[in-house]
N, C-alpha and C positions, 0 to 999 in steps of 0.2 A: 673342328667342324662345327661347333654353335657358333664361336665368333666367326667366321666366313659367313654361317647362314646369317647371323643381325646385320652384317654389312650388306650382302647383295639382294636382298629384299628391299633396298629401298629403289633399287631400278626399277626403274617402270614398265621400260621394253622387254620383256621375257616372255618365254615361249609357254604361257598358260595352258595347252593342251597335251603339254610331257608333266608327268609328273614327276618330279627332282627331291629323293628325300635319301640323302647320305647318308650312312650311318658309320661313325668310327669303330673300325675293327678293334682298337684297346677300349678297357672299360676304366683305367684308372686315368686321374682328370691331372691334365696337364697342366703348366704356369702360361700365362698369357700377362706380361709385365709392359708397362710404358717406362720409359726414363726418360727425364729432362733435363740439360746441360746448358749452361752458360754459352760456352764454344763448342764449335767443331772438332777442337785439340781436343778437347774434355771427353768428348763424346766419342771420337775414335780410340784415345786411349782405356775409356773405359769397357768399350766394346772388347779390346785385345789383353785386358784382365781379366775379364768374364771367361773368354775365349780361356787364358790361360788356366781359370780356378776348372773350369771343365773337364780341360785336359788330365790336371794332375787327381781328378777323382776317376780318371780311367774312359773319359768317354774316348772315341774314336775320331780323329781329326777330320774323317772325309765325313763324317755323323753331324759338323758344323756346317752350315753353311750362313754368308754375308751378304745380303740381298740388297743392290741400291737400284735407283730410278735408270740412271744413265752412267756408262762406261767412267765419264768424268769425275763422277763421286765415289772413285775407290782408291784414290790417290792417298787422303789422309789415312785410309785402314792399312793401306799398305806400307805405309810408313811406319803406324803403329803397329802393327804386325812386326813386320823388321828388326825394330827397337827391343822386344821383349822376343827376337830370335824362333817366332811362332809361324814354322811353314806356312805356306798357302800359295794355293796355284789360281788362276784367273781365266775360267774357263773361257775356250773360244767362242766363237760367234759376234762378236765385237765386228764394226764397220771399218775394215783395214783403211780404208781411202783417210780416214779419223788418225790413226798411227803414225808416232815421228817416224820411222823407218821408211814405210811407203810414201810418205809425204817426201821425203829426198828423193827417193827414186825418181819419182814423179816429175819432182824438180830437175833432176838430172834428165830425164827423159826428154822435158819442155826444153831445156839448155843445149841439150842434140841437136834438137829440131829447128832449135833457132841459137845458134851460136852467139848473137849480135846485142842478146839483152845482156846491157852490163849488172843491172841488179841481179838477175838469175846468172850470172856468171859468177860474181863475188858469194853469192849465197852458197851456191855450189862447191867454190873452192874451198871453201872453209870445212865442207865435210872432212873429217878424222878420216877417215876410210882411203879417201883420194891421196893423201900422205902428201900433202903440199904445207908449206909452213904458215902457218896464220901472218908471219912478220913480212913474209915475202909478200902474200896476197895484199899486204893494207899498202905497202911499199908500192906496188904495182897501181893500186889506187891513187894514191897521191903524187906518183908520176906523171900519171898520164893527167891529172886535174893540172899541176903546178906548171906542165910543159904547156897547155894549153892555153893558161896565164901569160906566159912567160912569151909566147910568140904571138901573143894578142889575135891568137885564131877563137873567132867565133863558133865556132861549131865544132865539136867532139868527133875522133874517131872512135867504134868501138874496140872496148879492150882486145876484142878476140881479134881485130883486124889488125891493131898493130903487134900482137904478140906473131901471127902468121904472115908478117911481111921484114923481111932481113933488115932492110933499111934504118924501118921506125924502130926496130929492137937497137940497132947501135947508137944515130942519132936521138934517140928520144929518152928511154929507157936506163941507157948508160948515164945520162947527164944528172940524175940524183943516186947513184949508187946504187942501182939494182943491175948492172951489166951481169957481173959475176954470180948472181944469185937465180936470173933468170930460165938457167936450165929448165928446170921442174914446172916453172910456168908453161915455158914451151912447150915442152912436153905433152901437157896436158891440153894444150891448144891443138898441138898434132892429133893426139887421140881423140877430142870431139870430131875433128874431121874425119878420122878413120871409124869413127861409131857411125856417124850421119851415112858415110860410103856403105857401111855394112848394114843399116835400115833399110838402105834403097833395094840391095842385092841380097838378103836374107827374107826367109818369113819373119814375120813377126816375133813370133815365138824363139825362134832359134837365136836372131840379135839379143832378147831379152836375156838367154841362158851366156850368151855370149859378156854380155855386157855385165850382168852379174859377177861372170869369174873377173874378166879383165879389170873392173873396176878396183877390186881388192875387197868387195862387199861380203864375196862368198867365204873366202879366207878369213875374215874377220868374224863372222860367223861361227864357222865351223870351229874355232879357236878360242872362242871367248873361255878362259880360263875361271871369268869373275861367275858365270852362270851357276847356278844351283843344281842344276842337270849335270854337271861333270864338264867335257871340254866342248862340249855344243851348247848352244845359245838356240833351243827346242823352239823358244816361244819368236826369235826373228826369224828363224828356219820355216817356221810355218807360217809365217806373214810371207816370206819370198814363194812359198808353193803356192797358198791361197793367189795372189796375185798371178802368177804365173798360169796356174788353172784357167783362172779368167781370161786371160790374152788367149788362151786356149779355145774357149767359147767363143770370143769374138773372132777368129780366123774361123772356127767353125760356120758361123754364121754369115762370113763375108772373108772367103780364100783369099781374095785380094787387101786385105785391109794394110794400112800405111800407117806408119808411126803418127804423122799429122790427125789423120782421122781417130786414132786409137785416142789420141790425147786429147780429140775435140770432144768424143764421146766422153770419156772422163770428165772435164770442166762440165757439161751438161747434167751427168751424174750426179757431180757437187751439188749442181745449181739447184738442183729439185730433191735434192736430199734422197736419194738413193744408195742405197749401200751397197758394199761390195764382203758379206760376209766372209769371217773367217772359216777355215777348214777344221773338223773336229779335229785334235791331236787326243793321241794316249796320254796320261801323264800318271804321276804315280799318285796311287789312291790315298794314302794317308799324309793327307793336307786339307785344310780348312777351304772348305771352295767359296771363291768372290766370284759373282754374276748378279746380271741385270735381272730383274722380278721377271722379263719377259722370255729371257735364257733358260728360267727355274721350272720352265712349264714340263711337264711330266715328269719332273723328278721329286725325291722325299726324303728329309734330314732330319734327324732326334730333333739337333736345333739351329731353330731360325732365326737371325737379327734382320730387322726389317730396318733400313737405316733412313738419316736424312728425311724425316717422314716430315716434312712439311709442307705448306701451303704453295702453290705453283709450281711443285716438282711432283707432290701427290695428289693429283686433285686441282683444280682452280688454275692449270696450265694453259699459256694462249695457244690459239689453234694455230696449227704447224703444218694444215692442211695443202698442199700446192697444188691442187688440181680440185677445184671447185664445183660442184652442180650448176648448172644453169638456172637463173632464177624459173624457169618455165618446164624444168627436167620433173618436179613432183605436182603431183595433184589433190587437192582433199575433194575425195567423193563421197555424198551421202548415200543415204539408207536408196533412195531412189537411182543412184550412181548416176548422178549431175554432179557436176562441179558447182561448188559451195564460192561464194566471194568471198576473199580474205586478203589480205596484205602477204603477199606469195616471199619477198622478200623479208618482212619482217619475220615471217613465222617460220621462212627457212634458216634464217640466222640463230631466233632459239632453239629451233631443232639440231644445227650443228653442237651449240653449247649442250644441249642435253646429252646429245651422240657422246661428244668429248668425256665430259664428268661422267659417262656410264662405262665407259669404256675405260677409264680411269681406275673406277670403284672394281671393274671386273679384274683387271691388273693386281688389285689390293687384296681381292679375294683369291685370284693365282699364287700370292706370298704367303697369304694367311695357311692356304690350305698344303703348303709344301712340307708343314711340321709335324711330326708323328708326336713328341713330346712338349717343349716349349718354343714359347714365342717370345721375342724380344722386342720392341716396338722404343724407336731411338730418335732423338731429336736435338736442336741445339736451338736457341734463342738468337743467334749470331753465326753467320758465314762469313769469308771471305769472297767475294766474285769481284773480280778484275782490278784487284791491290783496294778493294774498299772494302770494309763492313757493311754487312747487308743485316737488318734484324728481320727475323722472320718468324711465323706462327705455326703450330702444330696444326697438320690437316684436317680436314673437317670428317673426313673419316672415323677420327679416334673418337669422336661425339656418338658416332652410328653403331659403335660395338657397345655389348651389352653390357655394361658399367657393373653386375653383378661379377661378372667373369673376369673384366681386364682391372690387374691391381698394378699400383704407383711402386714401381722398385726404387732398393735406394741407391743412390747414387753417392754417399757418404764413405761410405763401404769404402773405397781407396781413394778417397779423397787427396790425402797428404802424398802417398805415393805417385798419384797420376799429377800433382804439381810438380813433384820433383822428375818425373818423365817429362815432362815438357819443357822444364826450366834446361834439364840435359841436352833436350834437341833442340832449344835453339842455341844452347851455346855452341854445341858442336857445328849447328848449320850457319852462325852468323857471320855472315859476309866479310870476307876480310880484303882487301885490295893486294892482289897477288904482285908479287917483285918482278920489275922488269929487268931483262936482262942487258948484258952492257950493250950487247948489238943495238938492242930496242932503246934502250937509253938515248946513247948515241943519235941512231934515227930521229927521234922526237923532239931531241934538243935543236938537231939541223931543223925539222920542221919549225918548230916556236921562234927561231931567229928572224923566220919571214911572217910570223901570224900577229893580228892585228885583233882584239878584241873589241867585237861590239856589242850592242845590249842583247841582241838576239842571240849572239854567243852565249852572253852572260848567262840568262836567262835558262840556256840549253845545261849549262853547267850546274846549276843551281838544282837543275830538275834531276839532271844524272849526270855523272860526268864521263860514262863511257857512252852516252848518245854525244856529249860534246866532242869526245875525242876523234869519232870517226863521221861525226858530220859538220862541225867547224874547223876541226885542227888537219885531219885528213884529207873531208870532202870525199866521202865514198859515194856510189851511186844511191842515190833515195828515189822511191815510189815517187809516180807525179805529181801524187795528189799531196803528198810533202812538202816536196821539192816548190808548189803552188805556194802554198800558203808560207813557207818560211820567207818566200820572196816577196809576197803580200806586208808580211810582215817587217822584213825590212825596208819596204819602200815607205810605209807610212812612217817611218822611225825617221827614213832622209827626209820627208817630207816635210814632218814637224820640226827637225833641224832648221832646215830652212826656213818655215814660218818663223821662227823665233829668231833667226840671223837679219831676217829681211823688215821684219814686222808685216807682213804682207802673204795675202793666202796665196799659195802658188797656183797659176790655171792650171786646169785640167790636161792640156798639151803637158806643162812641166812636170805632171805627175804622173803622165804615162814614159815621159824620157826617165823620170827616174825608173821606173819600174823595167824599164827596158835595158838599163845600165845595171839594174841589179842582177837581172834575171842573164844577162850576157856573162856575171861571173860565175853562174851555178856550169854543170858539167854536162851538158844535153847534145845529144844529137839533132841535125835538124829537122828534122819530123818533131821531136820531142819539143826542141825549142817553138815553133811554129804552133804546136800544139796547146801549150802551156801559154803563150803569148796572149793566143786568142783569146784562152779563160781568161787569164788574166785582165 
């Protein structure tokens, strides 16, 4: 309580007419310690070792909470706890639209709504619960692209269109050895047609329930033997139920809602950062509790770890308010209730910064007051962000804590053991290239016999072998922005090659001709070709 009070008193906007004097029910003093580490892995494994130590001393797992600022901050902690076989549960309340399972379901719904989207088709076809073989999907993409180039057709047909047209199946796909293996893909395309029809003729909630069963997703969730909860993956089941309940809410507000309008609403929610919260679910109570600081409101634990306590995460965050007040919304009034003269835009910006910082401070206050006994505040000097290492500073809120109460924890205690754990993890998780099956080897050999290497392809190979395989060898569909960038890069390569050969700078019309020729080599529909051509 004393620590929390020393922090929150720095907020300027408080209800001064209400006297708030909280007193702890406990008389014995607890620990408030901060721990600084070099890397996030050291931080996470130290927390796991500290938790293990508490459990060995007889502390209940349910009385230990690991708090973080954002849901994505839990991954390192989960890895460390799993490594030490410490049982834990992630508390409900996260935005289900950001979870892997719901993203896959939304992608499947979008494909059903528009099966002619090739990029979405290949994305969804690779989902394991649909039961399609990865090699068949790769062959399909390559076959369509190869036939396109072989027949000198300038505009592609959608993969879905090819799969649902018998003549195209026999004359095109079989040419590249897919004929005998296309049955599963043909059935999947037929399912998309059936699901589309179902979405039109049934209520959205009924259609969703049928889709979850027919796509084999529900069976996978109910028979997931890897789940620690037993034969049912309760976390995934709860996510499905959460989305289903949200769909029923949409129906209550609009009984005539269609799949297309539902997806449009979901897209708007994503765009504006509006979350669909996961439903509460009953879990085994004897597990370490992982949750966001927001989620911890109203709860109490004996031991609380406040993790990744760095600037820009706890305080100093960029303002993510989606809807801002208009500049004339707030008015400053003097004692005579007359408008004062001041720069409303600048003052409003300052007010927003102060408000944001004070909101963050209140959240830290919430985290601090969750602890009955001990608080452990941890942070590291470096974190991995988007495959790059980022140096961080401790949150400014640490300086606001009464330094007489705050002590520095001993990070050397498990140093050698943590290094061994990290090395073991790296050894186990080190990527090794998977062995190709005999069938895939034969297929790749056949493709390579027609392949011509260029500088762009070589650059892709040097950056990522798998990207090279998908983009350059198999020529699978890509996002339009990626296609445009790749074609411009290739065009400039050919432009300078021509310059070196002729010792003359090619004209603008020659450059455009090169671009159009390179663009034709891409696997595009008519509207995609025109759009990318205009932008290029």
